[in-house]
Backbone as CSV, one residue per row, in Angstrom:
resi,resn,N_x,N_y,N_z,CA_x,CA_y,CA_z,C_x,C_y,C_z
1,MET,-10.961,-0.537,22.696,-10.536,-1.625,21.809,-9.021,-1.600,21.651
2,ASN,-8.392,-2.757,21.830,-6.950,-2.872,21.602,-6.712,-4.214,20.914
3,CYS,-6.610,-4.191,19.595,-6.631,-5.412,18.795,-5.265,-6.064,18.705
4,ARG,-5.270,-7.383,18.713,-4.077,-8.174,18.426,-4.030,-8.413,16.926
5,ALA,-2.956,-7.956,16.298,-2.887,-7.978,14.839,-1.838,-8.970,14.342
6,LEU,-2.208,-9.691,13.294,-1.259,-10.461,12.497,-0.969,-9.647,11.252
7,LEU,0.300,-9.331,11.013,0.685,-8.594,9.816,1.026,-9.588,8.718
8,LEU,0.241,-9.580,7.665,0.422,-10.454,6.504,0.953,-9.567,5.383
9,CYS,2.227,-9.759,5.012,2.880,-8.725,4.208,3.974,-9.297,3.312
10,ASP,4.480,-8.418,2.422,5.655,-8.774,1.644,6.898,-8.397,2.436
11,ASP,8.058,-8.641,1.845,9.332,-8.369,2.534,9.886,-7.028,2.073
12,GLY,9.052,-5.999,2.079,9.435,-4.706,1.545,9.524,-3.626,2.598
13,LEU,9.956,-2.450,2.147,10.149,-1.306,3.041,8.864,-0.913,3.753
14,THR,7.768,-0.730,3.015,6.551,-0.245,3.663,6.000,-1.258,4.656
15,SER,6.205,-2.547,4.393,5.768,-3.562,5.354,6.561,-3.443,6.652
16,ARG,7.828,-3.149,6.529,8.652,-2.941,7.725,8.171,-1.719,8.505
17,LEU,7.778,-0.664,7.792,7.261,0.527,8.465,5.986,0.199,9.241
18,VAL,5.093,-0.570,8.610,3.856,-0.960,9.282,4.164,-1.813,10.509
19,ALA,5.078,-2.764,10.360,5.430,-3.645,11.477,5.971,-2.842,12.659
20,ARG,6.831,-1.891,12.383,7.412,-1.093,13.458,6.354,-0.234,14.151
21,ALA,5.434,0.328,13.369,4.380,1.151,13.964,3.456,0.319,14.847
22,LEU,3.070,-0.863,14.368,2.173,-1.717,15.146,2.867,-2.251,16.399
23,ALA,4.151,-2.603,16.279,4.893,-3.100,17.432,5.050,-2.009,18.487
24,ALA,5.336,-0.781,18.042,5.490,0.331,18.986,4.201,0.605,19.744
25,ALA,3.064,0.364,19.083,1.768,0.588,19.722,1.323,-0.600,20.571
26,GLY,2.072,-1.705,20.501,1.738,-2.883,21.291,0.666,-3.759,20.692
27,ASN,0.436,-3.637,19.383,-0.644,-4.394,18.740,-0.168,-5.573,17.902
28,LEU,1.135,-5.727,17.705,1.624,-6.715,16.748,1.830,-8.062,17.411
29,GLU,0.987,-9.030,17.033,1.055,-10.374,17.600,2.069,-11.240,16.856
30,ALA,2.104,-11.120,15.525,3.014,-11.942,14.713,3.113,-11.320,13.324
31,ILE,4.169,-11.712,12.608,4.400,-11.264,11.239,4.468,-12.496,10.343
32,LEU,3.748,-12.457,9.243,3.802,-13.534,8.258,4.182,-12.915,6.914
33,ILE,5.407,-13.172,6.486,5.940,-12.601,5.251,5.705,-13.588,4.110
34,VAL,5.082,-13.112,3.044,4.746,-13.992,1.924,5.482,-13.554,0.660
35,GLY,5.713,-14.525,-0.210,6.341,-14.249,-1.491,5.310,-13.833,-2.526
36,ARG,5.774,-13.688,-3.760,4.912,-13.285,-4.862,5.041,-14.297,-5.995
37,ARG,4.112,-14.216,-6.929,4.238,-15.036,-8.122,5.540,-14.690,-8.840
38,PRO,6.107,-15.625,-9.600,7.320,-15.313,-10.360,7.120,-14.096,-11.258
39,LEU,8.188,-13.344,-11.469,8.106,-12.131,-12.279,7.535,-12.422,-13.664
40,GLY,7.936,-13.534,-14.250,7.444,-13.867,-15.584,5.940,-14.005,-15.625
41,ALA,5.362,-14.624,-14.598,3.915,-14.797,-14.545,3.215,-13.447,-14.410
42,ARG,3.790,-12.564,-13.607,3.172,-11.245,-13.440,3.251,-10.428,-14.730
43,LEU,4.380,-10.540,-15.423,4.522,-9.802,-16.680,3.584,-10.347,-17.749
44,ARG,3.404,-11.666,-17.770,2.475,-12.256,-18.746,1.056,-11.784,-18.487
45,TRP,0.671,-11.655,-17.207,-0.668,-11.163,-16.878,-0.835,-9.733,-17.374
46,ARG,0.166,-8.892,-17.132,0.068,-7.501,-17.565,0.101,-7.387,-19.085
47,LEU,0.868,-8.253,-19.739,0.903,-8.257,-21.195,-0.463,-8.607,-21.769
48,LYS,-1.102,-9.606,-21.189,-2.423,-10.020,-21.665,-3.455,-8.925,-21.442
49,ARG,-3.345,-8.223,-20.325,-4.353,-7.214,-19.985,-4.142,-5.911,-20.735
50,HIS,-2.870,-5.477,-20.868,-2.597,-4.131,-21.375,-1.997,-4.102,-22.778
51,GLY,-1.401,-5.194,-23.223,-0.743,-5.198,-24.522,0.731,-4.858,-24.417
52,ALA,1.473,-5.178,-25.485,2.931,-5.060,-25.457,3.404,-3.611,-25.341
53,LEU,2.795,-2.695,-26.086,3.261,-1.308,-26.063,3.039,-0.668,-24.701
54,THR,1.880,-0.888,-24.131,1.602,-0.323,-22.806,2.514,-0.921,-21.757
55,LEU,2.725,-2.227,-21.820,3.614,-2.872,-20.855,5.027,-2.314,-20.973
56,ALA,5.532,-2.164,-22.192,6.877,-1.621,-22.387,6.979,-0.206,-21.814
57,SER,5.942,0.601,-22.030,5.930,1.958,-21.500,5.900,1.955,-19.974
58,GLN,5.140,1.051,-19.385,5.078,0.953,-17.930,6.428,0.556,-17.341
59,LEU,7.082,-0.419,-17.966,8.380,-0.872,-17.469,9.432,0.218,-17.613
60,ALA,9.386,0.944,-18.727,10.323,2.048,-18.913,10.099,3.143,-17.884
61,CYS,8.842,3.441,-17.613,8.507,4.438,-16.597,9.076,4.046,-15.241
62,ALA,8.868,2.786,-14.844,9.366,2.326,-13.542,10.883,2.400,-13.472
63,ALA,11.560,2.015,-14.565,13.017,2.019,-14.567,13.565,3.438,-14.482
64,ILE,13.025,4.348,-15.286,13.516,5.729,-15.288,13.207,6.400,-13.958
65,ALA,12.046,6.140,-13.399,11.699,6.738,-12.107,12.672,6.302,-11.026
66,ARG,13.084,5.036,-11.059,14.031,4.543,-10.056,15.407,5.193,-10.239
67,VAL,15.841,5.331,-11.467,17.148,5.964,-11.713,17.133,7.414,-11.240
68,LEU,16.078,8.153,-11.585,15.997,9.552,-11.186,15.863,9.690,-9.674
69,ALA,15.152,8.747,-9.043,15.027,8.792,-7.591,16.377,8.563,-6.926
70,GLN,17.179,7.654,-7.481,18.521,7.412,-6.935,19.407,8.633,-7.101
71,LEU,19.268,9.315,-8.234,20.131,10.458,-8.509,19.731,11.698,-7.712
72,PHE,18.415,11.922,-7.574,17.957,13.194,-7.029,17.074,13.076,-5.784
73,GLY,16.586,11.880,-5.503,15.557,11.777,-4.478,15.996,11.297,-3.114
74,ARG,17.270,10.970,-2.928,17.676,10.387,-1.645,17.474,11.315,-0.457
75,PRO,17.834,12.607,-0.553,17.609,13.477,0.618,16.153,13.529,1.053
76,ARG,15.237,13.647,0.076,13.819,13.695,0.421,13.360,12.355,0.983
77,ARG,13.807,11.254,0.391,13.443,9.930,0.877,13.907,9.746,2.321
78,ASN,15.154,10.115,2.610,15.685,9.968,3.966,14.909,10.830,4.955
79,GLU,14.506,12.010,4.508,13.723,12.895,5.366,12.389,12.263,5.727
80,LEU,11.716,11.673,4.752,10.407,11.079,4.997,10.486,9.813,5.851
81,LEU,11.614,9.117,5.770,11.772,7.878,6.532,12.297,8.114,7.943
82,ARG,12.752,9.330,8.227,13.338,9.616,9.533,12.308,9.378,10.640
83,GLY,12.704,8.567,11.597,11.820,8.248,12.711,10.882,7.089,12.454
84,LEU,10.845,6.589,11.212,9.952,5.481,10.873,10.706,4.197,10.533
85,ASP,11.794,4.331,9.795,12.478,3.157,9.257,13.410,2.534,10.297
86,GLY,13.768,1.297,10.049,14.650,0.546,10.918,14.459,-0.934,10.651
87,PRO,15.064,-1.783,11.467,14.917,-3.228,11.266,13.517,-3.704,11.634
88,TRP,13.215,-4.917,11.215,11.972,-5.539,11.657,11.960,-5.584,13.182
89,PRO,10.822,-5.376,13.820,10.785,-5.334,15.289,11.266,-6.635,15.910
90,ALA,12.112,-6.500,16.911,12.674,-7.667,17.593,11.634,-8.283,18.524
91,GLY,11.739,-9.589,18.688,10.884,-10.276,19.644,9.494,-10.612,19.155
92,VAL,9.181,-10.270,17.913,7.859,-10.590,17.369,7.972,-11.874,16.547
93,PRO,7.187,-12.888,16.832,7.259,-14.131,16.040,7.058,-13.836,14.559
94,THR,7.977,-14.340,13.744,7.950,-14.046,12.312,7.999,-15.345,11.527
95,TYR,7.113,-15.474,10.557,6.990,-16.688,9.766,7.011,-16.317,8.279
96,ARG,7.125,-17.315,7.433,7.135,-17.099,5.986,6.244,-18.129,5.297
97,ALA,5.693,-17.705,4.167,4.875,-18.600,3.334,5.157,-18.279,1.877
98,ALA,4.879,-19.239,1.007,5.221,-19.093,-0.408,4.467,-17.938,-1.064
99,HIS,3.179,-17.795,-0.750,2.387,-16.705,-1.311,1.181,-16.476,-0.417
100,VAL,0.450,-15.398,-0.669,-0.577,-14.963,0.269,-1.770,-15.911,0.323
101,ASN,-1.986,-16.721,-0.697,-3.122,-17.636,-0.703,-2.713,-19.089,-0.464
102,HIS,-1.517,-19.283,0.048,-1.032,-20.629,0.353,-1.747,-21.174,1.584
103,SER,-1.860,-22.495,1.659,-2.534,-23.114,2.813,-1.804,-22.807,4.122
104,ASP,-0.490,-22.563,4.050,0.255,-22.208,5.264,-0.255,-20.905,5.870
105,VAL,-0.728,-19.985,5.019,-1.265,-18.712,5.518,-2.535,-18.966,6.317
106,VAL,-3.419,-19.780,5.768,-4.662,-20.117,6.471,-4.352,-20.789,7.802
107,ASP,-3.382,-21.704,7.796,-3.015,-22.412,9.027,-2.439,-21.455,10.062
108,ARG,-1.627,-20.512,9.621,-1.006,-19.579,10.559,-2.039,-18.637,11.156
109,ILE,-2.980,-18.187,10.338,-4.046,-17.339,10.871,-4.844,-18.109,11.925
110,ALA,-5.119,-19.363,11.635,-5.896,-20.183,12.574,-5.159,-20.380,13.888
111,SER,-3.840,-20.583,13.828,-3.082,-20.825,15.051,-2.822,-19.537,15.838
112,THR,-2.731,-18.415,15.149,-2.470,-17.140,15.822,-3.732,-16.565,16.451
113,LYS,-4.869,-16.793,15.804,-6.162,-16.282,16.276,-6.125,-14.763,16.500
114,PRO,-5.740,-13.998,15.482,-5.668,-12.550,15.677,-7.060,-11.925,15.703
115,ASP,-7.127,-10.725,16.270,-8.368,-9.960,16.204,-8.538,-9.324,14.830
116,VAL,-7.426,-9.053,14.169,-7.452,-8.425,12.852,-6.219,-8.873,12.072
117,VAL,-6.372,-9.031,10.774,-5.242,-9.323,9.890,-4.961,-8.050,9.098
118,VAL,-3.741,-7.528,9.249,-3.336,-6.326,8.524,-2.551,-6.749,7.297
119,LEU,-3.022,-6.359,6.131,-2.350,-6.678,4.877,-1.442,-5.531,4.458
120,ASN,-0.326,-5.879,3.831,0.508,-4.836,3.224,1.403,-5.434,2.146
121,GLY,1.290,-4.895,0.946,2.203,-5.259,-0.128,1.994,-6.628,-0.725
122,THR,0.873,-7.272,-0.423,0.644,-8.614,-0.958,-0.115,-8.537,-2.280
123,GLU,-0.165,-9.661,-2.956,-1.048,-9.774,-4.113,-2.485,-9.924,-3.624
124,ILE,-3.426,-9.964,-4.546,-4.844,-10.015,-4.176,-5.141,-11.288,-3.377
125,VAL,-5.829,-11.111,-2.271,-6.180,-12.233,-1.403,-7.469,-12.872,-1.911
126,LYS,-7.433,-14.166,-2.126,-8.598,-14.873,-2.645,-9.662,-15.047,-1.564
127,ALA,-10.889,-15.289,-2.032,-12.026,-15.420,-1.120,-11.800,-16.538,-0.105
128,GLU,-11.166,-17.633,-0.518,-10.952,-18.756,0.390,-10.119,-18.340,1.594
129,THR,-9.136,-17.472,1.366,-8.299,-17.002,2.470,-9.064,-16.013,3.337
130,LEU,-9.790,-15.087,2.696,-10.578,-14.113,3.452,-11.615,-14.801,4.328
131,ASP,-12.193,-15.886,3.818,-13.269,-16.572,4.534,-12.761,-17.579,5.562
132,SER,-11.446,-17.713,5.690,-10.880,-18.727,6.579,-10.904,-18.300,8.045
133,THR,-11.244,-17.050,8.315,-11.247,-16.544,9.682,-12.368,-15.525,9.841
134,GLY,-12.808,-15.357,11.061,-13.793,-14.324,11.343,-13.165,-12.960,11.556
135,ALA,-11.821,-12.912,11.617,-11.132,-11.643,11.832,-11.189,-10.792,10.560
136,PRO,-11.401,-9.496,10.677,-11.389,-8.639,9.496,-9.983,-8.488,8.937
137,PHE,-9.899,-8.288,7.629,-8.646,-7.968,6.960,-8.641,-6.458,6.702
138,ILE,-7.545,-5.802,7.086,-7.418,-4.356,6.939,-6.209,-4.064,6.055
139,ASN,-6.321,-3.058,5.200,-5.255,-2.750,4.248,-5.005,-1.242,4.194
140,VAL,-3.731,-0.868,4.007,-3.368,0.513,3.695,-3.307,0.632,2.176
141,HIS,-4.130,1.500,1.622,-4.180,1.687,0.173,-3.653,3.060,-0.192
142,CYS,-2.710,3.094,-1.120,-2.067,4.356,-1.503,-2.914,5.123,-2.520
143,GLY,-4.056,5.562,-2.070,-4.971,6.345,-2.882,-6.251,6.543,-2.105
144,LEU,-7.066,7.494,-2.515,-8.358,7.700,-1.886,-9.405,6.895,-2.650
145,THR,-9.985,5.917,-1.971,-11.052,5.139,-2.579,-12.377,5.854,-2.326
146,PRO,-13.382,5.641,-3.154,-13.402,4.728,-4.297,-12.847,5.327,-5.584
147,ASP,-12.457,6.605,-5.566,-12.015,7.283,-6.785,-10.753,6.657,-7.377
148,TYR,-9.787,6.356,-6.495,-8.482,5.915,-6.980,-8.136,4.548,-6.394
149,ARG,-8.829,3.547,-6.908,-8.512,2.162,-6.568,-7.360,1.701,-7.458
150,GLY,-6.771,0.547,-7.132,-5.649,0.067,-7.935,-4.328,0.574,-7.392
151,VAL,-3.455,1.046,-8.270,-2.104,1.435,-7.855,-1.824,2.899,-8.180
152,HIS,-0.886,3.468,-7.417,-0.378,4.828,-7.638,-1.501,5.869,-7.613
153,GLY,-2.357,5.770,-6.593,-3.501,6.662,-6.501,-3.129,8.127,-6.387
154,ALA,-2.050,8.445,-5.662,-1.652,9.852,-5.531,-1.177,10.402,-6.875
155,PHE,-0.410,9.601,-7.595,0.060,10.028,-8.914,-1.115,10.336,-9.831
156,TRP,-2.100,9.439,-9.871,-3.214,9.630,-10.800,-4.086,10.813,-10.404
157,ALA,-4.242,11.041,-9.109,-5.010,12.217,-8.686,-4.296,13.493,-9.117
158,MET,-2.961,13.511,-9.000,-2.198,14.676,-9.437,-2.259,14.815,-10.957
159,TRP,-2.200,13.697,-11.662,-2.297,13.719,-13.121,-3.627,14.337,-13.566
160,ASN,-4.677,14.014,-12.835,-6.001,14.535,-13.163,-6.219,15.955,-12.665
161,GLY,-5.248,16.523,-11.944,-5.444,17.829,-11.337,-6.460,17.802,-10.204
162,ASP,-6.694,16.619,-9.668,-7.695,16.404,-8.619,-7.003,16.505,-7.258
163,LEU,-6.511,17.677,-6.934,-5.598,17.836,-5.812,-6.273,17.637,-4.460
164,THR,-7.590,17.740,-4.379,-8.269,17.475,-3.117,-8.425,15.987,-2.857
165,ARG,-8.062,15.145,-3.818,-8.189,13.695,-3.663,-6.828,13.001,-3.705
166,VAL,-5.771,13.722,-3.354,-4.440,13.130,-3.240,-4.288,12.660,-1.799
167,GLY,-4.326,11.362,-1.584,-4.300,10.902,-0.204,-4.145,9.412,-0.058
168,VAL,-4.597,8.893,1.079,-4.393,7.490,1.439,-5.627,7.002,2.194
169,THR,-5.882,5.693,2.082,-7.062,5.081,2.689,-6.672,3.870,3.518
170,VAL,-7.278,3.731,4.682,-7.238,2.478,5.432,-8.637,1.871,5.302
171,HIS,-8.711,0.655,4.802,-10.034,0.071,4.528,-10.055,-1.416,4.835
172,ARG,-11.258,-1.921,5.038,-11.441,-3.354,5.183,-11.356,-3.998,3.808
173,VAL,-10.865,-5.204,3.769,-10.673,-5.917,2.509,-11.876,-6.809,2.250
174,ASP,-12.439,-6.680,1.045,-13.510,-7.579,0.630,-13.068,-8.287,-0.646
175,ARG,-14.000,-8.818,-1.399,-13.635,-9.619,-2.570,-13.357,-8.774,-3.810
176,GLY,-13.571,-7.481,-3.732,-13.257,-6.600,-4.839,-11.844,-6.049,-4.732
177,VAL,-11.498,-5.161,-5.646,-10.183,-4.517,-5.645,-10.330,-3.140,-4.999
178,ASP,-9.926,-3.040,-3.744,-9.983,-1.773,-2.995,-11.408,-1.235,-2.903
179,THR,-12.362,-2.134,-2.728,-13.767,-1.731,-2.660,-14.345,-1.881,-1.259
180,GLY,-13.521,-2.268,-0.290,-14.027,-2.531,1.046,-14.394,-1.267,1.809
181,GLU,-15.078,-1.478,2.921,-15.528,-0.374,3.780,-14.341,0.500,4.213
182,ILE,-14.489,1.793,4.057,-13.425,2.731,4.426,-13.399,2.907,5.938
183,VAL,-12.230,2.688,6.534,-12.032,2.901,7.965,-11.644,4.350,8.234
184,ALA,-10.678,4.845,7.478,-10.215,6.223,7.646,-9.463,6.646,6.399
185,GLN,-9.429,7.938,6.159,-8.689,8.492,5.033,-7.984,9.777,5.461
186,ALA,-6.923,10.111,4.734,-6.205,11.359,4.990,-5.674,11.901,3.674
187,ARG,-5.656,13.191,3.541,-5.038,13.832,2.389,-3.554,14.034,2.648
188,ILE,-2.772,14.087,1.584,-1.363,14.452,1.689,-1.124,15.668,0.798
189,GLU,-0.047,16.365,1.070,0.303,17.553,0.296,1.731,17.408,-0.217
190,PRO,1.908,16.843,-1.422,3.243,16.707,-1.996,3.902,18.075,-2.175
191,THR,5.211,18.104,-2.021,5.975,19.321,-2.231,6.680,19.246,-3.575
192,ARG,7.363,20.303,-3.954,8.122,20.299,-5.211,9.354,19.417,-5.135
193,ARG,9.618,18.861,-3.977,10.748,17.941,-3.808,10.316,16.488,-3.956
194,ASP,9.027,16.253,-4.141,8.529,14.884,-4.178,8.444,14.345,-5.594
195,GLY,8.735,13.057,-5.715,8.685,12.376,-6.997,7.819,11.140,-6.927
196,PHE,7.851,10.397,-7.996,7.013,9.215,-8.168,7.173,8.227,-7.014
197,LEU,8.405,8.062,-6.512,8.664,7.054,-5.496,8.638,7.605,-4.077
198,THR,8.510,8.923,-3.906,8.346,9.445,-2.542,6.882,9.665,-2.186
199,LEU,6.002,9.708,-3.184,4.580,9.859,-2.879,4.078,8.757,-1.932
200,PRO,4.426,7.471,-2.155,3.968,6.447,-1.213,4.489,6.649,0.203
201,LEU,5.691,7.188,0.338,6.215,7.429,1.687,5.403,8.510,2.396
202,LEU,5.024,9.546,1.662,4.129,10.553,2.231,2.809,9.919,2.663
203,GLN,2.313,9.009,1.835,1.039,8.366,2.144,1.146,7.489,3.384
204,TYR,2.240,6.758,3.524,2.389,5.919,4.705,2.592,6.744,5.970
205,ARG,3.272,7.858,5.865,3.409,8.726,7.037,2.026,9.178,7.531
206,ALA,1.118,9.406,6.597,-0.240,9.809,6.971,-1.080,8.629,7.429
207,ALA,-0.835,7.437,6.866,-1.703,6.281,7.122,-1.383,5.561,8.428
208,LEU,-0.139,5.521,8.818,0.232,4.731,9.994,-0.504,5.175,11.260
209,PRO,-0.616,6.472,11.545,-1.413,6.855,12.728,-2.880,6.438,12.622
210,LEU,-3.432,6.484,11.406,-4.823,6.056,11.224,-4.978,4.569,11.525
211,LEU,-4.015,3.781,11.060,-4.059,2.339,11.289,-3.942,2.025,12.775
212,VAL,-3.005,2.666,13.445,-2.831,2.443,14.883,-4.075,2.872,15.647
213,ASP,-4.655,4.010,15.263,-5.878,4.464,15.928,-6.997,3.441,15.780
214,TYR,-7.101,2.834,14.604,-8.144,1.834,14.380,-7.974,0.646,15.323
215,LEU,-6.728,0.261,15.575,-6.462,-0.913,16.397,-6.509,-0.621,17.894
216,THR,-6.427,0.634,18.275,-6.318,0.967,19.695,-7.452,1.821,20.231
217,SER,-8.311,2.326,19.355,-9.314,3.282,19.802,-10.653,2.974,19.153
218,SER,-11.704,3.376,19.829,-13.040,3.225,19.257,-13.391,4.390,18.348
219,ALA,-12.545,5.450,18.349,-12.795,6.605,17.488,-12.475,6.251,16.051
220,LYS,-13.355,6.608,15.117,-13.181,6.292,13.712,-13.285,7.573,12.883
221,PRO,-12.181,8.033,12.284,-12.248,9.252,11.469,-13.190,9.118,10.279
222,GLY,-13.247,7.937,9.672,-14.145,7.714,8.547,-13.625,8.311,7.250
223,PRO,-14.455,8.238,6.195,-14.019,8.694,4.872,-14.079,10.205,4.734
224,LEU,-13.278,10.736,3.825,-13.360,12.135,3.453,-14.540,12.327,2.512
225,THR,-15.030,13.541,2.432,-16.118,13.823,1.507,-15.551,14.195,0.141
226,GLY,-16.399,14.207,-0.853,-15.987,14.689,-2.171,-15.788,13.623,-3.215
227,SER,-16.044,12.347,-2.900,-15.892,11.293,-3.888,-16.918,11.467,-5.000
228,THR,-16.432,11.328,-6.229,-17.312,11.558,-7.375,-17.440,10.354,-8.295
229,PHE,-16.534,9.397,-8.229,-16.574,8.256,-9.135,-15.771,7.116,-8.520
230,SER,-15.770,5.981,-9.172,-14.971,4.841,-8.740,-14.286,4.240,-9.952
231,ARG,-12.982,4.102,-9.854,-12.228,3.559,-10.978,-10.975,2.859,-10.477
232,GLN,-10.613,1.776,-11.150,-9.359,1.093,-10.853,-8.280,1.591,-11.799
233,TRP,-7.150,2.014,-11.234,-6.044,2.563,-12.008,-4.882,1.580,-12.028
234,TYR,-4.080,1.680,-13.077,-2.961,0.761,-13.266,-1.642,1.539,-13.307
235,HIS,-0.557,0.851,-13.577,0.759,1.485,-13.598,0.831,2.523,-14.723
236,PRO,1.305,3.722,-14.423,1.465,4.720,-15.487,2.616,4.358,-16.416
237,GLY,2.586,4.923,-17.620,3.665,4.743,-18.580,4.456,6.026,-18.749
238,LEU,5.403,5.993,-19.659,6.228,7.179,-19.899,5.386,8.368,-20.352
239,GLY,4.330,8.102,-21.107,3.472,9.170,-21.584,2.714,9.885,-20.477
240,HIS,2.661,9.270,-19.292,2.063,9.924,-18.123,3.155,10.542,-17.248
241,TYR,4.238,9.808,-17.066,5.278,10.211,-16.119,6.067,11.432,-16.594
242,LEU,6.549,11.403,-17.826,7.388,12.500,-18.306,6.643,13.837,-18.363
243,PRO,5.379,13.885,-18.831,4.661,15.168,-18.795,4.491,15.727,-17.386
244,MET,4.392,14.844,-16.388,4.268,15.324,-15.007,5.547,16.015,-14.555
245,ILE,6.693,15.503,-14.994,7.964,16.145,-14.649,8.102,17.462,-15.395
246,ILE,7.780,17.451,-16.680,7.890,18.672,-17.488,6.989,19.775,-16.928
247,ALA,5.800,19.389,-16.477,4.868,20.360,-15.910,5.206,20.711,-14.466
248,ARG,6.236,20.060,-13.916,6.718,20.280,-12.555,5.672,19.915,-11.506
249,ARG,4.796,18.975,-11.852,3.929,18.417,-10.825,4.687,17.396,-9.989
250,LEU,5.740,16.825,-10.582,6.650,15.927,-9.865,8.069,16.458,-10.010
251,ALA,8.875,16.254,-8.952,10.262,16.713,-8.998,11.122,15.779,-9.851
252,PHE,10.804,14.495,-9.838,11.608,13.493,-10.562,10.766,12.236,-10.738
């Protein structure tokens, strides 16, 4: 099996890493970069779901983590990106759409006729978009499903002391949130030099070979054993982040 892939993604670092890996393997047919809902709309959704105090704590956590990563995390970040990062692959047709569920996305999938649609960094894909093609949608999820669905799966596994479930999943996308069939999983081993924003880089370093293998080989590593529950996790707040630093589970 050697699949022709359409990468449906945001305009972020990890999407560029995925694009470069797929292009190097000869699987990347086209790139479709999509935007996101306005920041205000996303914040209103989180405010409605979590409340003002939790939202404020989440935003403070994200801001402080970024400052500390800039101050202390650049050497580790550069180390993890070595050999992976660079410009978007040259010569690959690249398109843009307003958001992941826009009609332009459906039209582009129809015209490209990919064997598989690889998602990365997008908002939740609606059923209408998923059902618009017979091609499977595949996603890199930064956590081991079904235990750590949602966001920041490695952080939450470390917070829980669940060190055997710190990892990454490649899975098919269905109508749930990270509930699709698991294609492959891998564990990661954070070091004392890793922080909140380097954990995803560790996860992508582990996930990219799994994704390429799925597109180029009939061999399927499948899920890891040891799953005990299923839960969707959200953005941590300061009350989660700072104790992890104090306990030295995270470097910054």
